[in-house]
C-alpha positions as CSV (number, residue, x, y, z in Angstrom):
1,M,106.2,64.1,104.0
2,R,102.9,64.2,102.0
3,Q,100.1,65.4,104.2
4,G,97.0,63.1,104.3
5,S,98.9,59.9,103.4
6,D,101.5,57.5,104.7
7,H,104.2,58.7,102.3
8,I,107.2,59.4,104.5
9,W,110.7,58.8,103.2
10,A,114.2,59.2,104.8
11,Q,117.7,58.4,103.6
12,S,121.3,59.1,104.7
13,H,124.3,58.9,102.4
14,I,127.9,59.5,103.2
15,G,128.6,61.4,100.0
16,Y,131.7,61.4,97.9
17,K,134.1,63.7,99.9
18,R,134.1,62.5,103.5
19,K,135.1,59.2,105.2
20,T,132.5,59.4,107.9
21,N,128.8,60.3,108.0
22,Q,127.7,62.3,111.1
23,D,124.2,62.9,109.9
24,R,121.4,61.4,112.0
25,F,117.7,61.6,111.3
26,L,114.4,60.8,113.0
27,V,111.0,59.9,111.6
28,R,108.6,59.4,114.5
29,R,104.8,59.0,114.4
30,L,103.2,60.4,117.5
31,D,101.4,58.0,119.7
32,D,98.0,59.4,118.7
33,R,98.8,58.8,115.0
34,K,97.7,62.3,114.3
35,G,101.1,63.8,113.7
36,V,104.7,63.1,112.8
37,L,108.0,64.4,114.1
38,L,110.9,64.8,111.6
39,A,114.4,65.8,112.4
40,V,118.0,66.0,111.0
41,A,121.1,66.5,113.1
42,D,124.5,67.0,111.4
43,G,127.4,66.5,113.9
44,M,130.6,68.6,114.1
45,G,133.8,68.6,116.1
46,G,135.8,65.6,115.3
47,E,134.7,62.1,114.1
48,A,133.7,60.9,117.6
49,G,132.3,64.1,119.0
50,G,130.1,65.1,116.1
51,D,128.6,61.7,115.9
52,I,127.9,61.6,119.6
53,A,126.3,65.1,119.6
54,A,124.0,64.3,116.7
55,R,123.0,61.0,118.2
56,M,122.2,62.7,121.6
57,V,119.9,65.2,119.9
58,I,118.0,62.5,118.0
59,D,117.8,60.3,121.1
60,D,116.3,63.1,123.1
61,L,113.7,63.8,120.3
62,E,112.9,60.1,120.1
63,R,112.2,59.8,123.9
64,A,110.6,63.2,124.4
65,S,107.0,63.3,125.5
66,I,105.2,65.2,122.7
67,A,101.8,66.5,123.9
68,Y,98.9,66.8,121.5
69,R,99.1,70.6,121.8
70,A,102.9,70.8,121.4
71,S,104.3,73.7,119.4
72,E,107.6,75.1,118.2
73,H,108.3,76.3,121.8
74,D,108.2,72.7,123.0
75,L,110.7,71.7,120.3
76,S,113.0,74.5,121.2
77,R,112.9,73.4,124.8
78,I,114.0,69.9,123.8
79,L,116.9,71.3,121.8
80,A,117.9,73.5,124.7
81,Q,118.0,70.5,127.0
82,A,120.1,68.6,124.5
83,D,122.5,71.5,124.3
84,E,123.1,71.4,128.0
85,K,123.6,67.6,128.0
86,I,126.1,67.8,125.1
87,R,128.1,70.5,126.9
88,K,128.2,68.6,130.1
89,R,129.4,65.4,128.4
90,A,132.1,67.3,126.5
91,K,133.3,68.8,129.8
92,K,133.8,65.4,131.3
93,A,135.8,64.1,128.3
94,P,138.5,66.4,126.9
95,S,138.6,64.3,123.6
96,L,135.0,65.5,122.9
97,E,135.8,69.2,123.4
98,G,134.1,71.4,120.8
99,M,131.6,68.8,119.7
100,G,128.1,70.0,118.6
101,T,125.5,69.5,116.0
102,T,123.1,71.3,113.8
103,A,119.5,70.4,114.4
104,T,116.3,71.0,112.4
105,V,113.1,69.5,113.8
106,V,109.6,69.8,112.6
107,L,106.3,68.5,114.0
108,V,103.6,68.2,111.3
109,R,100.1,68.0,112.7
110,Q,96.7,69.0,111.4
111,N,97.9,71.1,108.4
112,T,100.5,73.0,110.4
113,A,104.3,72.4,110.6
114,Y,105.8,73.6,113.9
115,W,109.6,73.9,113.7
116,S,112.8,74.7,115.6
117,H,116.3,75.0,114.2
118,A,119.9,75.6,115.0
119,G,122.8,75.7,112.5
120,D,122.6,75.2,108.8
121,S,120.5,72.1,108.3
122,R,117.3,73.2,106.6
123,L,113.6,72.9,106.4
124,Y,111.9,73.4,103.0
125,L,108.2,73.4,102.0
126,F,107.1,72.4,98.5
127,H,103.8,74.2,97.8
128,A,102.0,75.0,94.6
129,G,105.0,74.1,92.5
130,S,107.5,76.2,94.5
131,L,110.2,74.9,96.8
132,D,110.7,77.5,99.6
133,Q,113.3,77.5,102.3
134,I,111.5,78.0,105.7
135,S,114.5,77.9,108.1
136,I,117.2,80.5,108.0
137,D,120.9,79.4,108.0
138,Q,122.6,80.4,111.2
139,T,125.9,81.0,109.6
140,F,128.5,83.8,109.6
141,I,128.1,84.0,105.8
142,H,124.3,84.3,105.8
143,D,124.6,87.5,107.9
144,L,127.0,89.0,105.4
145,I,124.6,88.2,102.5
146,A,121.6,89.5,104.4
147,D,123.2,92.9,105.1
148,G,124.6,93.3,101.6
149,T,128.2,93.0,102.5
150,I,128.8,90.3,100.0
151,T,126.8,88.7,97.1
152,R,125.7,85.0,97.0
153,E,128.4,84.4,94.3
154,E,131.1,85.8,96.6
155,A,129.7,83.7,99.4
156,D,130.4,80.5,97.4
157,R,134.1,81.3,97.5
158,H,134.3,82.9,101.0
159,P,136.8,81.1,103.4
160,M,134.2,81.3,106.2
161,R,131.3,79.9,104.2
162,N,130.9,76.9,106.4
163,V,131.2,78.6,109.8
164,L,128.1,78.3,112.0
165,D,126.8,81.0,114.3
166,Q,124.8,78.5,116.3
167,C,124.8,74.8,117.0
168,V,123.4,72.5,119.7
169,G,126.2,71.9,122.2
170,C,128.2,75.0,121.4
171,G,126.8,77.1,124.3
172,S,124.7,80.2,124.3
173,L,122.2,78.5,122.1
174,S,119.7,80.7,120.3
175,V,117.3,78.7,118.1
176,E,115.1,79.9,115.3
177,S,111.5,78.6,115.5
178,G,108.1,79.1,113.9
179,R,105.2,77.5,112.2
180,C,103.7,77.3,108.7
181,K,100.6,75.9,107.0
182,V,100.9,72.6,105.2
183,M,98.1,71.9,102.7
184,E,97.0,68.7,101.0
185,G,99.6,67.8,98.3
186,D,102.4,69.8,100.0
187,R,105.8,68.3,100.7
188,V,108.0,68.9,103.8
189,L,111.8,68.4,103.4
190,V,114.3,68.4,106.2
191,C,117.9,67.9,105.2
192,S,121.6,68.6,106.1
193,D,124.0,70.6,104.1
194,G,125.1,67.5,102.4
195,L,122.0,67.7,100.2
196,F,122.0,71.3,99.2
197,S,125.7,72.4,99.5
198,R,127.8,72.8,96.4
199,F,131.0,72.8,98.3
């Protein structure tokens, strides 16, 4: 999104490797027209389950009451509520066992981006000619890279490179959250791993 204008663009593409697309996204202008809520959810856990989990998160964000003074803590609370709903639904339907979704949500308002995140969908900020990843991938492999156990090149070939540490609906949810400045001319990008992954 470009701050200070109406330039907001969203797209989903199935890609060239999979037969289904479980990515869901949200672009929602706040009622006061002074902010915008952006989100991406990438479902997992079987064709039906992943799609349902991703849709449940996006639906909750679509319906949520976002107060003028909302922050990253409010976004985290919405994801926690969605986590509980997804787990309850999976418990009622054995065919949905193991379903969950990544979720990255950002509220951009008055030159600040408030964000909350679970999984490996990402939030980027393009500022002063540099594209910086704001969110941190909650994956098994990221922890190994961070502590120096393996290199990024080794991670590309690691058999557990796609294993998540966190997801909405997987139980014991621990979201990452924060805020960052968004200046005139900056760009905010929220995307699933289908955009940045080389696998």
